[in-house]
C-alpha positions as CSV (number, residue, x, y, z in Angstrom):
1,X,253.4,87.4,262.7
2,X,254.5,90.1,259.8
3,X,255.6,93.4,260.2
4,X,254.1,96.5,258.8
5,X,256.0,99.0,257.1
6,X,255.6,102.9,256.1
7,X,257.4,104.5,253.5
8,X,257.4,107.8,251.9
9,X,259.9,109.7,249.4
10,X,260.5,112.6,247.2
11,X,261.8,112.3,243.4
12,X,263.3,115.4,241.6
13,X,263.7,113.6,238.0
14,X,260.0,114.5,236.1
15,X,261.1,112.5,233.0
16,X,262.8,109.1,234.6
17,X,261.4,106.0,234.9
18,X,260.5,105.0,238.5
19,X,259.4,101.3,238.0
20,X,262.5,99.7,239.3
21,X,261.5,101.7,242.7
22,X,258.0,100.5,242.2
23,X,259.5,96.9,241.7
24,X,261.9,97.0,244.6
25,X,258.7,97.9,247.0
26,X,257.1,95.1,245.8
27,X,259.1,93.1,245.7
28,X,259.4,94.0,250.2
29,X,255.7,91.9,250.4
30,X,252.2,93.1,250.5
31,X,252.1,96.2,249.4
32,X,249.4,99.2,249.2
33,X,250.1,102.2,247.7
34,X,248.3,104.5,249.3
35,X,248.9,108.2,248.3
36,X,251.7,109.2,245.1
37,X,254.3,109.0,247.8
38,X,253.9,106.8,249.8
39,X,253.1,103.2,250.2
40,X,252.5,100.7,253.4
41,X,254.4,97.0,253.2
42,X,253.2,93.8,255.2
43,X,257.0,91.7,255.6
44,X,258.2,89.0,257.4
45,X,258.9,89.8,261.4
46,X,262.6,89.5,260.8
47,X,262.6,92.6,258.0
48,X,263.3,96.1,259.4
49,X,264.0,99.0,257.6
50,X,267.6,99.3,257.3
51,X,266.8,96.0,255.0
52,X,264.1,97.7,253.5
53,X,266.4,101.0,252.8
54,X,269.2,99.0,252.0
55,X,267.4,97.2,248.7
56,X,265.1,100.4,247.9
57,X,268.2,102.5,247.7
58,X,269.5,102.0,244.8
59,X,267.0,102.7,243.0
60,X,266.8,106.6,243.8
61,X,269.2,109.0,242.7
62,X,271.1,110.9,245.9
63,X,269.3,113.9,244.8
64,X,266.2,112.3,245.5
65,X,264.4,111.0,249.5
66,X,263.1,108.3,250.8
67,X,262.2,107.4,254.4
68,X,261.0,104.0,256.0
69,X,259.1,103.3,259.0
70,X,257.9,100.4,261.4
71,X,254.0,101.3,262.0
72,X,253.5,98.0,263.1
73,X,250.7,98.5,265.8
74,X,250.9,102.1,266.0
75,X,247.7,104.4,265.9
76,X,246.9,106.8,263.4
77,X,244.8,108.7,261.9
78,X,244.0,110.8,258.1
79,X,241.8,110.6,255.7
80,X,242.6,108.4,252.5
81,X,240.0,106.3,250.4
82,X,238.1,103.5,252.4
83,X,240.1,99.8,251.0
84,X,243.9,101.8,251.8
85,X,241.9,102.5,255.4
86,X,240.8,98.3,255.2
87,X,243.6,97.6,254.2
88,X,245.4,98.6,257.1
89,X,242.8,97.2,259.5
90,X,242.8,94.0,257.9
91,X,246.9,94.7,259.1
92,X,246.9,95.6,262.1
C-alpha cells in the first residue's frame, strides 16, 4: 500500500540553485517530475501532506509558494507525456 501526492510550487529567484528542493522532493519516495513546477511522489501509506511540507519547506524562501495534496485514488485528466500518464495509471 502507498499514497500518491502532487507537489506544486512557484519559485521566484531566477539565479537560485534549487537542487536542495529537488533533492528533498526526491527523498520523499518514488517520484515523477511531470511539469515544470509539478511533481508526483509515491510514499508509504503513513505519510501525509503536512509531513511532506515540513520536510520540503526549509528548501525554499518565504516569498515562494508550495502546495502539496494527497491524490491517492483521485480522478485525473489533462495533457502530459505518455510516460507520466502510464506512471500515474500504474500507481493508482
